[in-house]
N, C-alpha and C positions, 0 to 999 in steps of 0.2 A: 592369116592368124584368126583360130575358132576356139571360144572355149566351148567343150562338149561335157562338163559336171561340176557340179559344185554339191560337193556328196556327205554324210557325216552331221548334218546343219541339228540334228535332230535327238543325235545318241552322243554327244558329249562337247569337250570343250574345245574340240579341235576340227577342222572343217577342212576338206581337200575341194581346192578349186584347181580345174584341167585344163589347161589348153593347149589344142594340136596345133602343130607351129609350119608353116611350110615356106623358103623363098626362095620361088624359080626363077626370081632376077637373077641378073650378074654380079650385084654385088651385094655382101652383106648389107644385113641391119642389126643395129645396136638397142636392145630396147630398156628402157630408162626407169619403167615401173606403171603399174593399173590403179584405176581406180573399180570400186565395186561398191554405187552407189553413191552414198557419202563419205565412203570410206579411200581415204588418197594414201599411195604409196608409193615409197622412191624407193631404188635399189643403190646400193653402195657402190657397184658398178656395175655397166651394162652389162646385160646376157645378151651374149653376140652369134647370131643366125645366119650362119655363114649364105653365100650364093649358092645356091642348087638343092639344099636344106627339103628333103620331100620329106613328112609326116613326124617332125619332132616334138614330142613331147613334152609341155614346162608342167609339173603342179608344183602350187604353191600353197603350205596349210597356211589356216589360217587362225585365229586363240580366236576363239565368241568366248568374250566376258561381259557377266549381267545383260545374256540377251542379245549381246552383238560382236559381231566381227569388229575387233578393236587392232590387232597386228597381224604380222606376218612370223609364226615361228620355225620353219624352215623352207627349203626348198627342194625338188626332187625332178630330174632334166633325163633323157634320154634325146638323143642325136643333134644336139645343141649346144653350144661352148655355154657351159653357169662357170663362171670366176670362183677360184676357190675362197672360204671366207665370206659371202656374200650374206649382207644382210638386206633389210628394210626398213626405213623409218617413215612410220606411217600417223597421219591424220583425219582425225572423224570419226566416224564409225557407223555402221551401221545394224539394225536390228534384223536380226538371223531369224525367219522363219521358213518352217519345209512348204512349198508348193509357193511360193514366192516368186516370181520373174524377175532377176537383179539386171541393170544395165549397166556398162561400165566399156572402161575403154581402154586398150593397150598404148603406150607414151612409148616413143621412141626418142633418139636421141636426137635427131633431128626436127622433132617437133611432131613431127608427122602421127595422130592418133586414127586407133581399128576402133570402131566399137561392135561392142558382143552383148549377146543377153546367154542367160544362162538361170534353170531355174533350179531351188534348190532340192534338195533331198533327204533320205535319212538316211 
């Protein structure tokens, strides 16, 4: 699992965090949530990454409020199983600034964490 972009940070109230997701193992993975700096979000239902998935994509639309990432507004996916009506409950906030490199984790249902870094762009 790899974060490949954090775009739209300097151009409005919505930024898009994009992950490239592959699962070469023989068992599925459930994604329970993620962190981005001081922002932590838990999904209402796990996103399922099926065994053998290659090149799946998960895009998470983040609301920028008062200069900070504060909540998730939408999900876009391809090549993975996105539950119908999924939402996210977020806590904390992370200042949003173009050119800054952010660190975070994808968190699985089993408690595994996959670290990522991503640089914000406009």
